C-alpha positions in Angstrom: -6.9 18.6 -78.4 -10.5 19.4 -77.9 -11.2 21.0 -74.6 -13.2 18.8 -72.2 -16.8 19.9 -71.7 -17.4 20.8 -68.1 -20.4 19.6 -66.2 -22.5 22.5 -64.9 -24.8 22.4 -61.9 -27.9 24.5 -62.1 -28.7 25.4 -58.5 -31.6 27.6 -59.4 -33.8 25.1 -61.3 -37.1 24.0 -59.8 -39.4 21.1 -60.6 -43.1 21.4 -61.4 -44.1 21.3 -57.8 -41.9 24.2 -57.0 -39.2 22.3 -55.1 -35.6 23.1 -55.7 -33.7 20.5 -57.8 -29.9 20.0 -57.4 -28.2 18.5 -60.4 -25.0 16.5 -59.4 -22.9 14.2 -61.6 -23.4 10.5 -60.7 -19.6 10.0 -60.3 -19.4 12.9 -57.8 -22.5 11.7 -55.9 -21.2 8.1 -55.5 -17.7 9.2 -54.6 -18.9 11.7 -52.0 -21.3 9.2 -50.5 -18.8 6.4 -50.4 -16.2 8.6 -48.7 -18.7 9.7 -46.1 -19.6 6.0 -45.5 -16.0 5.0 -45.3 -15.2 7.8 -42.8 -18.2 6.8 -40.7 -17.1 3.2 -40.5 -13.5 4.0 -39.8 -14.1 6.7 -37.2 -17.4 5.7 -35.6 -17.6 2.0 -35.8 -14.6 -0.3 -36.6 -11.4 1.1 -35.2 -10.6 1.6 -31.5 -9.3 4.8 -30.0 -5.7 4.5 -28.9 -6.5 6.3 -25.6 -9.1 4.1 -24.0 -8.9 1.1 -26.4 -12.6 1.1 -27.1 -14.7 1.3 -30.3 -17.7 3.6 -30.1 -20.2 0.8 -29.5 -18.2 -0.5 -26.5 -17.8 3.0 -25.1 -21.5 3.8 -25.5 -22.4 0.5 -23.7 -20.2 1.3 -20.8 -21.4 4.9 -20.6 -25.0 3.8 -20.7 -24.5 1.3 -17.9 -22.5 3.8 -15.8 -25.3 6.4 -16.3 -28.0 3.9 -15.4 -26.1 2.7 -12.3 -25.5 -0.9 -13.3 -22.3 -1.0 -11.2 -20.4 -3.9 -9.5 -21.9 -3.1 -6.0 -25.5 -3.5 -7.4 -27.5 -6.4 -8.7 -27.4 -7.7 -12.3 -30.0 -6.5 -14.8 -31.3 -8.0 -17.9 -29.0 -7.7 -20.9 -31.9 -6.8 -23.1 -32.5 -3.7 -20.9 -28.8 -2.7 -21.3 -29.0 -3.2 -25.1 -32.2 -1.2 -25.3 -30.8 1.7 -23.3 -27.6 1.9 -25.4 -29.5 1.6 -28.7 -32.2 4.1 -27.8 -30.0 6.8 -26.4 -26.5 6.5 -27.9 -25.9 3.8 -30.6 -28.6 3.8 -33.4 -27.7 0.4 -34.8 -29.1 -3.1 -34.6 -29.6 -4.7 -31.2 -27.8 -7.8 -32.4 -24.6 -5.9 -33.1 -24.8 -4.1 -29.7 -25.4 -7.4 -27.8 -22.5 -9.1 -29.6 -20.2 -6.3 -28.6 -21.5 -6.4 -25.0 -21.0 -10.2 -24.9 -17.3 -9.9 -25.9 -16.7 -7.5 -23.0 -17.9 -10.3 -20.6 -15.9 -13.2 -22.0 -12.8 -14.1 -19.9 -11.5 -16.2 -22.9 -11.6 -13.1 -25.1 -10.3 -10.4 -22.7 -7.6 -10.5 -20.1 -9.6 -8.0 -18.1 -13.4 -8.5 -18.7 -15.3 -5.2 -18.5 -18.7 -6.6 -17.9 -19.7 -9.1 -15.2 -22.0 -11.4 -16.9 -24.5 -13.8 -15.3 -25.8 -16.6 -17.5 -24.6 -18.2 -20.8 -22.2 -15.7 -22.5 -20.9 -18.3 -24.9 -17.7 -20.2 -25.4 -15.0 -20.2 -28.2 -17.2 -22.7 -30.0 -20.8 -21.6 -29.2 -22.6 -18.2 -29.1 -24.3 -16.8 -26.1 -27.9 -17.1 -25.0 -30.3 -14.5 -26.1 -30.2 -11.1 -24.3 -33.5 -11.9 -22.6 -31.9 -14.8 -20.8 -28.7 -13.2 -19.6 -27.9 -10.6 -17.0 -25.0 -8.2 -16.6 -23.5 -5.3 -14.7 -20.2 -3.5 -14.9 -17.1 -5.2 -13.6 -14.8 -3.7 -11.0 -12.1 -3.2 -13.7 -14.6 -1.3 -15.9 -15.0 1.3 -13.2 -11.4 2.2 -13.8 -12.3 3.3 -17.3 -15.4 5.4 -16.3 -14.7 6.3 -12.7 -13.5 9.9 -13.4 -16.2 10.9 -15.9 -17.9 13.2 -13.4 -14.8 15.5 -13.0 -14.6 17.1 -16.5 -11.8 14.8 -17.5 -12.9 14.2 -21.1 -14.8 16.1 -23.7 -18.4 15.3 -24.4 -20.4 15.4 -27.6 -24.1 15.3 -28.6 -25.7 11.9 -29.2 -27.1 11.0 -32.6 -30.2 13.1 -32.2 -28.7 15.9 -30.1 -31.0 15.2 -27.1 -28.2 13.9 -24.8 -24.4 14.0 -24.5 -21.9 11.3 -24.4 -18.1 11.2 -23.8 -15.8 11.2 -26.8 -13.4 9.0 -24.9 -13.3 7.4 -21.5 -10.7 8.4 -18.8 -9.2 4.9 -18.8 -7.0 4.4 -15.7 -5.2 1.5 -17.3 -3.9 0.7 -20.9 -7.0 -1.2 -21.9 -6.0 -1.4 -25.6 -2.8 -3.3 -25.0 -4.3 -5.4 -22.2 -7.4 -6.6 -23.9 -6.6 -6.2 -27.6 -9.1 -5.3 -30.3 -10.3 -6.4 -33.7 -12.3 -4.7 -36.4 -12.8 -4.5 -40.1 -13.2 -1.0 -41.7 -13.4 0.1 -45.3 -10.1 -0.7 -46.9 -8.4 -1.4 -43.5 -8.6 -3.6 -40.5 -7.2 -3.8 -37.0 -6.1 -6.9 -35.1 -4.4 -6.3 -31.7 -3.3 -9.1 -29.4 -3.8 -9.0 -25.6 -1.1 -8.5 -23.0 -0.5 -8.9 -19.3 -1.8 -6.0 -17.3 1.1 -6.0 -14.8 3.7 -6.2 -17.6 2.2 -3.4 -19.6 1.9 -1.1 -16.6 5.5 -1.8 -15.6 6.6 -0.8 -19.1 4.4 2.4 -19.0 5.8 3.4 -15.6 9.4 2.9 -16.9 8.5 5.1 -19.9 7.2 7.8 -17.6 10.6 8.2 -16.0 12.6 7.3 -19.1 11.0 8.9 -22.2 13.9 7.9 -24.4 13.7 4.2 -23.5 14.5 1.8 -26.3 12.1 -0.9 -27.5 14.5 -3.6 -26.2 14.3 -2.0 -22.7 10.5 -1.9 -22.8 10.5 -5.6 -23.9 12.2 -6.5 -20.7 8.9 -5.6 -19.0 6.7 -6.8 -21.9 8.5 -9.8 -23.3 5.5 -10.8 -25.4 1.7 -11.1 -25.6 -0.2 -12.8 -22.8 -3.4 -14.6 -24.1 -6.5 -15.1 -21.9 -6.5 -18.8 -22.9 -2.8 -19.4 -22.1 -1.0 -21.7 -24.5 2.5 -21.3 -26.0 3.7 -18.5 -28.3 6.6 -19.2 -30.6 9.2 -17.0 -32.1 9.8 -13.8 -30.1 11.8 -12.3 -33.0 8.5 -11.8 -34.9 7.0 -10.4 -31.7 9.7 -7.8 -31.6 9.0 -6.9 -35.3 5.4 -6.4 -34.4 6.3 -4.2 -31.5 8.6 -2.1 -33.6 6.4 -1.6 -36.7 2.9 -2.4 -35.5 2.6 -5.3 -37.9 3.7 -9.0 -37.6 2.6 -12.6 -37.4 3.0 -14.6 -34.2 2.4 -18.4 -33.9 0.3 -19.8 -31.1 0.2 -23.4 -29.9 -1.9 -25.2 -27.4 -0.2 -26.5 -24.3 -0.3 -30.3 -23.9 0.7 -33.1 -21.5 1.8 -36.5 -22.8 1.5 -39.6 -20.6 0.0 -43.0 -20.3 -3.7 -43.3 -20.9 -5.5 -44.0 -17.7 -6.9 -47.5 -17.6 -5.2 -48.8 -20.8 -2.3 -51.1 -21.5 0.5 -49.7 -23.6 -1.5 -46.7 -24.9 -0.4 -43.1 -24.7 -2.6 -40.0 -24.6 -2.0 -36.3 -25.6 -4.0 -34.1 -23.2 -4.6 -30.5 -24.4 -4.8 -28.3 -21.3 -4.6 -24.9 -23.0 -5.8 -23.9 -26.4 -4.7 -21.2 -28.8 -6.4 -17.8 -28.5 -9.8 -17.9 -30.2 -9.8 -21.7 -30.7 -12.4 -23.9 -29.1 -12.2 -27.6 -28.3 -15.0 -28.4 -30.8 -13.0 -26.8 -33.6 -10.0 -29.0 -32.9 -12.2 -32.2 -32.7 -13.9 -31.3 -36.0 -10.5 -30.8 -37.6 -9.2 -34.1 -36.2 -12.3 -36.0 -37.4 -12.0 -34.5 -40.9 -8.3 -35.4 -41.2 -8.9 -38.9 -39.8 -12.0 -39.9 -41.7 -11.9 -37.9 -44.9 -8.4 -36.8 -45.9 -6.7 -39.6 -43.9 -3.7 -37.5 -43.4 -3.8 -37.9 -39.7 -3.2 -41.4 -38.5 -2.4 -43.0 -35.1 -5.5 -41.7 -33.2 -7.8 -44.1 -31.5 -10.3 -41.6 -30.0 -10.8 -38.0 -29.0 -12.6 -37.0 -25.9 -13.5 -33.5 -24.6 -13.4 -33.7 -20.8 -13.5 -29.9 -20.2 -15.4 -28.7 -17.2 -15.3 -25.8 -14.8 -13.3 -27.6 -12.1 -10.4 -29.0 -14.2 -10.6 -26.4 -17.1 -9.7 -27.4 -20.6 -9.0 -31.1 -21.1 -9.1 -32.4 -24.6 -7.8 -36.0 -24.6 -6.4 -37.5 -27.8 -5.9 -41.2 -27.4 -3.0 -42.7 -29.3 -3.1 -46.2 -30.9 -0.8 -48.8 -29.5 2.7 -48.3 -30.7 2.3 -44.7 -31.9 5.0 -42.2 -31.0 3.0 -39.4 -29.2 5.6 -36.8 -30.1 5.4 -37.5 -33.8 1.6 -37.5 -33.6 1.6 -34.2 -31.7 3.6 -32.7 -34.6 0.9 -33.8 -37.0 -1.8 -32.3 -34.8 0.1 -29.0 -34.8 0.4 -29.1 -38.6 -3.1 -30.2 -39.5 -5.4 -28.8 -36.8 -6.2 -25.5 -35.1 -4.0 -26.7 -32.2 -1.4 -24.4 -33.8 -2.6 -21.0 -35.2 -1.1 -17.8 -36.5 -2.2 -14.4 -35.3 -1.6 -11.5 -37.6 -0.8 -8.4 -35.5 -2.0 -5.1 -37.0 -2.0 -2.3 -34.5 -4.2 0.1 -36.5 -5.9 2.6 -34.2 -7.4 6.1 -34.1 -5.0 8.9 -33.0 -6.7 12.3 -33.0 -9.3 10.9 -35.2 -6.9 9.6 -37.8 -6.0 5.9 -38.4 -2.4 5.1 -37.6 -0.4 1.9 -37.2 1.6 2.1 -33.9 4.3 0.0 -32.3 4.5 -0.8 -28.6 6.3 2.4 -27.5 4.0 4.7 -29.5 0.9 3.0 -28.0 2.2 3.5 -24.5 3.1 7.1 -25.3 -0.5 7.9 -26.6 -2.0 6.3 -23.5 0.3 8.2 -21.1 -0.4 11.5 -22.9 -4.1 10.7 -22.4 -3.5 10.0 -18.7 -1.6 13.2 -18.2 -4.4 15.1 -19.8 -7.1 13.3 -17.7 -5.2 13.8 -14.4 -4.5 17.5 -15.3 -8.2 18.1 -16.0 -9.3 16.2 -13.0 -6.9 18.1 -10.7 -8.1 21.4 -12.2 -11.7 20.4 -11.7 -11.0 19.4 -8.1 -9.1 22.5 -7.3 -11.9 24.7 -8.8 -14.5 22.9 -6.7 -12.4 23.3 -3.5 -11.8 26.9 -4.2 -15.5 27.4 -4.6 -16.2 25.6 -1.4 -13.4 27.5 0.4 -15.0 30.8 -0.8 -18.3 29.8 0.8 -16.6 28.6 4.0 -14.7 31.9 4.3 -18.0 33.8 4.0 -19.7 31.6 6.7 -16.7 32.1 9.1 -17.0 35.9 8.6 -20.6 35.8 9.4 -20.1 33.6 12.5 -17.5 36.1 13.9 -20.4 38.6 14.3 -23.4 36.5 14.1 -25.6 38.8 16.3 -25.0 41.7 14.0 -25.8 39.5 10.9 -29.0 38.3 12.5 -30.1 41.9 13.3 -29.3 43.0 9.8 -31.3 40.2 8.2 -34.3 40.8 10.6 -34.2 44.6 9.9 -34.2 44.2 6.1 -37.4 44.7 4.0 -36.7 41.7 1.8 -34.0 39.1 0.8 -32.4 41.4 -1.7 -32.0 44.2 0.8 -30.5 41.6 3.3 -28.1 40.4 0.7 -27.0 43.9 -0.3 -26.5 44.7 3.4 -24.3 41.7 4.0 -22.2 42.5 0.9 -21.8 46.2 1.9 -21.2 45.8 5.7 -19.2 42.6 5.8 -17.4 42.7 2.4 -19.0 39.5 1.2 -19.4 38.5 -2.4 -22.8 37.9 -4.0 -22.3 34.1 -3.8 -21.2 34.3 -0.1 -24.1 36.5 0.8 -26.6 34.3 -1.0 -25.2 31.1 0.7 -25.4 32.7 4.2 -29.0 33.6 3.6 -29.8 30.1 2.5 -28.0 28.5 5.5 -30.3 27.3 8.3 -29.7 28.9 11.7 -28.9 25.5 13.1 -25.7 25.5 11.1 -24.5 28.7 12.7 -23.6 27.2 16.1 -20.3 27.2 17.9 -19.7 23.6 17.0 -20.3 24.3 13.4 -17.7 27.1 13.5 -15.1 24.5 14.7 -16.0 22.2 11.9 -15.8 25.0 9.4 -12.4 26.1 10.5 -11.1 22.5 10.2 -12.7 22.3 6.7 -11.0 25.6 5.8 -7.6 24.2 6.7 -8.2 21.0 4.8 -9.4 22.8 1.7 -6.4 25.0 1.7 -4.0 22.1 2.0 -5.8 20.2 -0.8 -5.7 23.3 -3.1 -2.0 23.6 -2.5 -1.5 19.9 -3.3 -3.6 20.2 -6.5 -1.8 23.3 -7.5 1.5 21.5 -7.1 0.3 18.8 -9.5 -0.8 21.4 -12.0 2.3 23.4 -11.8 5.0 20.7 -11.6 5.2 18.1 -14.4 7.3 15.8 -12.3 4.6 15.6 -9.6 2.0 14.9 -12.3 4.0 12.1 -13.8 4.7 10.6 -10.3 1.0 10.7 -9.5 0.1 8.9 -12.8 2.8 6.3 -12.1 1.5 5.7 -8.6 -2.1 5.3 -9.8 -1.0 2.7 -12.4 0.9 0.8 -9.6 -2.3 0.8 -7.5 -4.3 -0.7 -10.4 -1.8 -3.6 -10.7 -1.8 -4.2 -7.0 -5.5 -4.6 -7.1 -6.1 -6.3 -10.4 -2.7 -7.7 -11.5 -2.5 -11.4 -12.5 0.3 -13.9 -13.3 1.2 -14.5 -16.9 -0.7 -17.3 -18.6 1.1 -17.7 -21.9 4.5 -19.4 -22.2 6.9 -17.7 -24.5 9.5 -19.5 -26.7 12.3 -17.2 -27.8 14.1 -17.1 -31.1 13.4 -17.0 -34.8 10.0 -18.6 -35.7 11.4 -20.9 -38.4 14.3 -22.1 -36.2 11.9 -22.7 -33.3 9.5 -24.7 -35.5 12.4 -26.7 -36.9 13.8 -27.4 -33.4 10.5 -28.5 -32.1 9.8 -31.1 -34.8 10.2 -34.5 -33.3 12.6 -37.1 -34.8 11.4 -40.6 -35.5 8.5 -42.3 -37.2 4.9 -42.1 -36.1 4.5 -45.8 -35.8 7.0 -47.5 -33.6 7.8 -51.1 -34.4 7.5 -53.6 -31.6 11.2 -54.6 -31.8 13.2 -56.1 -29.0 14.9 -53.7 -26.5 16.3 -53.7 -23.0 14.9 -51.7 -20.1 17.6 -50.5 -17.7 17.5 -49.4 -14.1 20.5 -47.5 -12.9 21.8 -47.5 -9.3 20.7 -43.9 -8.9 17.1 -44.6 -9.9 17.1 -43.7 -13.6 15.0 -45.8 -16.0 15.5 -45.9 -19.7 15.4 -48.3 -22.7 17.9 -49.1 -25.4 17.1 -48.7 -29.1 16.2 -51.8 -31.0 19.1 -53.4 -32.8 20.3 -56.5 -34.6 21.9 -59.5 -32.8 25.2 -58.7 -34.4 25.2 -55.2 -33.0 24.0 -56.4 -29.6 26.9 -58.9 -29.5 29.3 -56.1 -30.3 28.0 -54.0 -27.5 28.2 -56.9 -25.1 31.9 -57.3 -25.8 32.9 -53.6 -26.1 30.1 -51.6 -24.4 30.9 -49.1 -21.7 28.7 -47.0 -19.4 29.1 -43.4 -18.4 27.8 -41.3 -15.4 26.1 -44.2 -13.5 26.1 -47.9 -12.9 23.5 -50.4 -13.9 21.4 -52.0 -11.2 19.0 -54.2 -13.3 18.3 -55.0 -16.9 15.3 -56.9 -18.3 14.4 -57.7 -21.9 11.2 -56.4 -23.5 9.9 -54.8 -26.7 9.2 -51.2 -27.6 5.5 -51.6 -27.2 5.7 -53.9 -24.2 5.5 -53.4 -20.5 7.8 -54.1 -17.5 7.3 -54.3 -13.8 9.0 -51.8 -11.4 9.5 -53.1 -7.9 10.0 -50.7 -5.0 11.6 -50.8 -1.6 8.1 -50.8 0.0 7.2 -54.1 -1.7 5.0 -52.6 -4.3 5.1 -53.3 -8.0 4.0 -51.0 -10.9 3.3 -51.9 -14.5 5.0 -49.4 -16.8 4.9 -49.0 -20.6 8.2 -49.2 -22.3 7.4 -46.9 -25.2 7.4 -43.6 -23.2 10.8 -44.4 -21.7 13.7 -42.3 -23.1 16.0 -44.1 -25.5 19.6 -44.0 -24.3 21.9 -42.1 -26.6 24.9 -43.9 -28.0 28.3 -42.6 -29.2 31.1 -44.8 -30.3 30.0 -47.8 -28.3 29.4 -45.8 -25.1 25.9 -45.6 -23.5 25.2 -42.6 -21.2 22.6 -43.2 -18.5 22.1 -39.5 -17.9 19.4 -39.6 -20.5 17.3 -41.7 -18.3 14.0 -40.7 -16.6 13.7 -40.6 -12.8 11.6 -43.4 -11.5 9.7 -40.9 -9.4 8.3 -39.4 -12.7 7.0 -42.8 -13.8 5.3 -44.1 -10.6 3.9 -42.4 -7.5 6.6 -43.1 -4.9 6.2 -42.3 -1.2 8.7 -40.4 0.8 11.9 -42.6 1.1 10.6 -45.2 -1.3 12.9 -46.2 -4.2 12.8 -48.6 -7.2 15.0 -51.6 -6.4 14.4 -54.0 -9.3 12.7 -54.8 -12.6 10.8 -57.7 -14.0 9.5 -58.4 -17.5 5.8 -58.8 -18.4 4.6 -61.2 -21.1 6.1 -64.4 -22.5 9.1 -64.4 -20.2 6.9 -65.2 -17.3 5.9 -68.5 -18.7 9.1 -70.4 -17.8 10.3 -68.4 -14.8 9.9 -69.4 -11.2 9.2 -65.7 -10.5 10.7 -62.6 -8.8 13.3 -63.1 -6.1 13.1 -60.5 -3.3 15.4 -59.9 -0.3 14.6 -57.6 2.6 16.6 -55.5 5.0 15.8 -57.9 7.9 17.0 -61.0 6.0 13.8 -62.3 4.6 13.8 -64.0 1.1 10.9 -64.6 -1.1 10.3 -65.9 -4.7 7.0 -64.4 -5.8 5.1 -66.4 -8.4 4.6 -64.4 -11.6 0.8 -64.4 -11.3 0.3 -60.7 -11.7 -3.2 -59.1 -11.5 -4.7 -58.5 -14.9 -6.8 -55.5 -14.1 -4.5 -53.7 -11.7 -1.4 -51.7 -12.6 -0.3 -51.4 -8.9 -0.1 -54.3 -6.4 2.0 -55.6 -3.5 4.5 -58.4 -4.2 5.5 -59.2 -0.5 4.0 -58.7 2.9 6.6 -56.8 4.9 7.0 -56.7 8.6 7.0 -53.4 10.5 10.2 -51.5 9.8 11.4 -53.8 7.0 12.0 -52.9 3.3 13.0 -54.6 0.1 16.7 -54.1 -0.7 16.9 -56.1 -3.9 14.5 -57.6 -6.5 15.8 -59.9 -9.3 14.0 -61.7 -12.0 14.8 -65.4 -12.2 15.1 -67.0 -15.6 15.0 -70.7 -14.8 15.6 -71.2 -11.1 19.3 -72.1 -11.6 20.5 -68.8 -10.1 22.4 -68.5 -6.8 20.7 -66.1 -4.3 23.1 -64.0 -2.4 22.9 -61.8 0.8 25.6 -59.4 2.0 25.2 -57.9 5.4 26.5 -54.8 7.2 28.7 -56.9 9.4 30.5 -58.2 6.3 28.8 -61.7 6.1 28.0 -63.2 2.7 25.5 -66.1 2.3 24.9 -67.8 -1.0 22.4 -70.7 -1.7 20.5 -72.0 -4.7 17.2 -70.4 -5.7 15.6 -73.9 -5.7 15.7 -73.8 -1.8 13.0 -71.1 -1.8 9.5 -72.2 -2.4 7.5 -69.8 -4.6 4.7 -67.9 -2.9 1.7 -65.8 -4.0 1.5 -62.0 -3.8 0.3 -62.0 -0.2 3.1 -64.2 1.1 5.6 -62.8 3.5 8.6 -64.9 2.5 10.8 -67.0 4.7 14.1 -66.8 6.6 16.9 -66.0 4.2 20.0 -65.2 6.4 20.4 -65.1 10.2 21.4 -61.6 11.3 23.2 -60.8 14.6 21.8 -57.9 16.7 22.2 -54.6 15.0 23.1 -56.0 11.6 21.2 -55.4 8.4 21.2 -56.6 4.8 22.9 -54.2 2.4 22.7 -56.3 -0.8 20.4 -59.0 -2.2 20.6 -60.4 -5.7 20.6 -63.5 -8.0 23.9 -64.5 -9.6 24.5 -67.0 -12.4 27.7 -69.0 -12.2 27.2 -70.9 -15.4 27.3 -68.0 -17.9 30.9 -67.6 -19.0 29.9 -65.2 -21.8 29.2 -62.5 -19.2 32.3 -63.0 -17.2 33.2 -64.4 -13.8 30.9 -63.1 -11.0 32.7 -60.8 -8.5 31.9 -59.6 -5.0 32.5 -55.9 -4.3 32.3 -54.6 -0.7 33.1 -51.1 0.6 33.2 -49.5 4.0 33.4 -46.0 2.5 37.1 -45.8 3.2 38.2 -49.1 1.6 36.9 -51.2 -1.3 37.6 -54.9 -1.9 36.8 -57.0 -5.0 36.8 -60.8 -4.6 35.9 -63.7 -7.0 32.5 -65.1 -6.1 33.8 -68.6 -6.3 35.9 -68.0 -3.2 32.7 -68.1 -1.1 31.3 -71.6 -0.4 27.6 -72.2 -0.7 25.6 -72.8 2.5 22.0 -73.5 3.4 19.2 -71.0 3.6 18.7 -69.3 7.0 22.3 -69.6 8.1 24.9 -67.0 8.9 27.2 -66.9 5.9 31.0 -66.4 5.8 33.2 -63.3 6.2 33.5 -61.1 3.1 35.6 -58.2 4.4 38.0 -57.8 7.4 37.5 -54.4 9.0 40.4 -52.1 9.7 40.7 -49.8 12.6 37.7 -47.4 12.9 35.7 -49.4 10.3 32.4 -50.7 11.7 30.3 -52.0 8.9 29.9 -52.5 5.1 28.1 -49.5 3.5 27.9 -50.7 -0.1 28.0 -54.3 -1.6 27.3 -55.8 -5.0 27.7 -59.2 -6.5 27.8 -59.9 -10.3 30.0 -59.8 -13.4 32.0 -56.8 -14.7 31.6 -54.5 -11.6 32.0 -50.8 -11.9 31.8 -48.0 -9.2 30.6 -44.5 -9.2 30.2 -41.6 -6.8 26.8 -40.1 -5.8 27.3 -37.5 -8.5 27.8 -40.1 -11.2 31.5 -39.8 -11.6 33.3 -43.1 -12.3 35.6 -44.6 -9.6 38.4 -47.1 -10.5 37.9 -50.3 -8.5 41.0 -52.2 -7.2 42.2 -55.5 -8.7 40.6 -58.7 -7.5 41.8 -60.0 -4.2 41.5 -63.9 -3.8 41.2 -63.6 0.0 37.6 -63.5 0.9 38.3 -62.3 4.4 40.9 -59.8 3.5 40.8 -56.0 4.1 40.0 -53.6 1.3 42.1 -51.1 -0.5 41.8 -47.3 0.0 40.2 -45.8 -3.1 40.0 -42.0 -3.6 36.3 -40.9 -3.7 35.1 -44.4 -2.7 32.0 -45.6 -4.5 28.6 -44.8 -3.2 26.9 -46.9 -5.8 28.1 -50.1 -7.4 26.7 -52.0 -10.4 27.9 -53.5 -13.7 28.5 -52.6 -17.3 25.5 -52.4 -19.6 24.6 -55.6 -21.3 23.2 -55.6 -24.9 22.1 -59.1 -25.8 
């Protein structure tokens, strides 16, 4: 093959003007220039140093502010002044780039530990900051931890861009800033993207690594379980987090944190309130994405309106209003899928280590930081020891002079000049050149007896400090302990609670498990709302009439007893009545649907009434009532109180109020039962603590308005109280014969309801239970079909067989019932 002709460079050629001309191939020139540019971007602009976690522009801004005295204990100064100082002295790039870098250091939604204390508009996740002429800034207290040791020869310095000044090559950094605040940057052919962490957690891991250099990643993750983002939110899939901690690369999934509940001031509407957003996402971005998906692509349905109610007092509040009948959990899944409410963060821990770009995991990042701190503390201790040794040398010379001060004074007065006096002091007193010069420069007023005492105390203190500093420099264990203690002091002063919630497991499995079941639109099908005897509220799933009939014949209940059931629809509303005589309108849709297995319904899936309505201390929900068409033919809501008052409240509920009183109670009285009347043919029943039962027809009670206080229901002897009130139907054979259950705690008795004769209202009733020895009153009573008993923990109790004697004594039952109700009805 022909030999390739080599390019020759003639370095001795000159042009016509006599200037030397260098011939260089174009390929070589471009390649060399590009490599120089790439190195400059990588090393001097885009990538952070693993030691202090700062890029050059951030380091130069902080150094310039520190040098100019813009510190936390002084006033704010114009940002334009800070940018100008940094640009003119240390960072020869555009003022816009410098100001943007400075702004990020001041944003609490970008950094866990802001390094600049900004005053004015420094932007938001959606909007940029005001111009530098409008804002002011100074260093934050946390920033002083990065620069506080600069005056003690702790780091190397280098010339600035024109060689007129010097600047630090790295900051001392008293805390692991890179892991705490994260970093991002794009270089030539590479990029970095580091996620923030909690200061206290990272420091705990670093301190553990100090004492256990061979610690495993899993052990370190016990201290740093995952990232902690400035904006909070939820982080999914810790398996991927571990991969990022191990290799320096990974992808984590962030979600906004939401609250789901009834929309204030609406009827039957739900709202999804976003209280925390993913890192780097603003409310306006989410709103814009929702608007686009609703109006243009139409992939997002079920949203009535979106409002941004964010302010400084309440923080982030982005309210997504659901349409009537929309399942908010299903809508939330669509929001996560189609909007920035769920975002991925690609972790890429690319940093500079000894000037070279390297991708590091969690342990390696901590090790680089700790090595830097060891070096800083070593250099600081060496500097402090040298300064104290120099001072001690001067103090020793002064004390020598003070021991024979008269001779020193005579020598100085008899000398021809300062040089002769210095030579005399050195020769006659054995002083060094530095000591002699210092004595000559010391005013006579410092050579008194009192100053001698001060100098001797200073001498002892300096010797002790030198010994302590020498111990740090000579013993590696002491050095490490000092670094650990200083890190602990940083956390004590600036540590904060974790903001981000972590969800463990594989990311795909977590996402699959969090996907809600059920359709977005919920049909307004019939259902039943159930109140248990222990205060749980739930609804049944909509079903056909054939299925409902089967449940009525074969249904069983577990873990609780049913206190009240009303018919409604999935999008309807019901009324919850409390012992304080208050009523609350509640939407049916948010209520949990009771799970079913083989004809059995478990009430443990219900929601506590206290989660639905704001109950006062000691207040309980005692009954339910339907809202809607059922009220058209009903006489109203029957209520019975502890003091024997009965009331039928007309169903004329306020339209604009979701909370109102249904009875005017006397002092010390409370509602013990509230039952919805279907047609007025029911029998109202009282059972008292002294074992009296009174039954009378509901037609004997005249309906009253909301303000009415009711009328006399049963006459109570002194000391007696009502333990049960309810409405019973005696003409419904399909539900079974009504029974009366009474219990004193030790004994339980079940009696047919027909054994008790009806009497008039406001009478004393008939005996329902004969007390045995040591029995004083009835603790629990219930009247209705298919009775069941349960303990306070929800365990079922077998009731005795029916006893036809209404005034008979009860039967002993192990674990006597503390609550009594009936089997669930599905019709």
